[in-house]
N, C-alpha and C positions, 0 to 999 in steps of 0.2 A: 433593643438594639439590637443584641447577639442575634435573631436571625437573620434580622437585614446583616448584618456583617456573614455571617454564615451565607447566606445564598451571594452576597457579593462579593468572598472570595471562589465560590465555587464555581460563578460565570465568568469568572474574568481568566481563573486557570483554564476555563474550556473554550475561551474565545483568544487565548495567547497559546494555547496546545500547539508546537510545533509542526511542520507536514517532515510526515518521516521520510521522506525523499532528501532532507536538507542534512540529513546524517549516514554517509555509506558506511561510517567504522564501526559502529555496534552491530549491526546485523553480519561483518565479516568474524566479529570476535565471536558473536553468539554462534555463531555454524563452525569454527575454529578453522573458519580461512586465514585471520591476520597472521601475521609472523611473530616468532618472540623479540624481534626487534622492533616491531612496533607497540608489541605488551610493555616493555622494558622502557620506551620512548613515555607510554604513559604513566609511569608511575613516576617517571622523573620528573614529567610537567605538573604531576597535580602535588609533588611534593611543593613545588613553587604556588600553586593554586590556595593547597590549605594553609599555607601560612600567610599570605594575602588576606586569607577570607577573614582567619581569625582573629588576626589584627585591625580588619573594617570593621567585625559586629562589636567585638571593645569596643572603639571608638563610637558608633554607632545605642549601644549600649548607655555608655557618658554620655553622648549628649542626649537621651532622654531620662534620666535621672529623676526629673520631674514629672514621669510618666509608668509610672509601677508597670502596665502592661505592658509598654514598647520596649520598657527595659529588661522584665523578666524575659521574652520573645528574643532579644538579640543575646541576652547572655545565656540563651539555653543553647542557641547557633555557634558564639564562641567556643564554648565547652565543646560541642559536638564534631566542631575539629577541633577540634586538639585531643579528644580521642581517635575519630578520626587520622589524623597524623601517626597515631602508635600502631594501627592496624596498617597504615601502610607499605608499612618496613617488612612485616611478608610477603605482601603480594610483589615488591620491590626485588627480594631476594629469589622469589620465584620463578623470575622474569626475566631473573639473570642480569642482575642491575650490580654492578660492583663498588666497590668504595670507593676510586676513584673516578670512576664515573658519576656516583655521587655528586663528589667536591667540584667535578671537569663542567658538568653537560651545559651547555650554554642552550636556554630556554626558546620555542620557537614564538614570534613575537604574536602569530592567530591562537597562539594556545595558549596565552599570559594577556591577549586583549578583554575575555571576561574578567579576571581578576581584577585588573585595571580601572573598569567599568565597576564594577561592587566596592573598589576602594571613592570612585568619582561619587557615586552614590551617600557613601559613607559620611564625604564632607559636605556634599551641594544638597541631595533631595531630602526633602522632607521626611523621617520617619515611618510616619503614619505612609505617605506612600510607598517607600522604599520597601514596609512590609509588605504590601498588598502584589507589589509586582517578583520581587524574592518569591514569596509561595508559592505564585502560579508558575517560576520556573523550576522551583524544587520536583515540581509534582513530573513533570518531563524528567529529570536527573534522576530520580529515585526509578522510574520504569527504564533508565538506558541503566541503572548498576543493576536491576536484576537483572536483564537479559545478562548483560558482561556477565554475572555471579553465575550463571549457570552455563554459559558455554566454556568459562574457564577450569568448572568441575568436568563437564561432558565431553569435553573434546580437549583439553591442558593435562588435565592429571591435578590440578592443584585445589590442595586441602582446602578442609573449612580454615585454615586458619588466614590460609594466602585469600581466600576470599573475604575473608570479613570487612574489608574495607568498602567495597558494594555491597556487604550484605545490610553491612551498618546502614548506608544512607535509602536502602530499597526497603526496609522496614517502615511500614507505618508508625506514626507521631504522636500516638494521640495526646499526650501533651503539650506537644508544640503546636498541632493546629488548634488546641482550645487557647493556648496564651496569642496566637496570631487573631484568633477568630475575638478574643477580650480585647485587643489593641486595639484592634481595625472600629469592632462598637463602638472604643472610647473615642476615638479619630472622629467618629461617625454624629457622637454626639456633641462634641467638643469644636464640632464644623473644622478640622484642619486633616482631612483627607478630600485631595484631589484626584476624582479616578483620573481625567482626563492625561496628569502627568504619571500614574502609576501604571496606564498603560502604554503610555512613546515607554519607558523603564523598562517592564518589561517585554515588548516586541524587540527594545535593543540587547537586554540581557538574552532575551534566544537567539537572536542575531551572532552574538559572539559565542554563545555557546555552540550554535554550528560553525560558527568558524575555527573555534579549538577542535573539533571533531576532523575535520576538513584539515584542517594543519596537518594535526596527528597521523592522516593517510598520506600525506605528498612525503616523498623521497626528500631528505635532510641534504 
């Protein structure tokens, strides 16, 4: 089942790839045209996103305790979010985020729709369907992070430490890919994968991802 699972992950990722026009902000950051205030807002919003996603992935890992492959995938995601949160501190400081802002910032609803939906998936979706949807979305997110990291270095003078948050997500993760493939293969074998639902979840994730970037571009 592993070759079939790998093919399914690849085709789903291709089918759910977002239209580049749905994300107007990443090109601005990549070209050095976004303001420092926007970068600060990105850091502050991500602080909320990372914390929420980390808890959602822990819950999914607990829900899949009877499935070794799925539990391993979600545990890796949760650990990754913890590490990403540590990297985020340097990006926030380089963007000019103050200690007071960190504690008083009120997040934008459009930016927090994505983690809210990930939490919904953690509570309601079949873990196997969530794996397929999330993996497709991660591909787009990783591409965004690669472009942002390049723009921060070349146009804003950010250090490697300040870019580490985006570098972390931009780097390929063969181990995580292998875990996702193994989990999808096990779900196919057991008949616990609903590809139609997974595609629906994936389309919604991409829509909420676009909402995140568009909300950041808006003047608060």
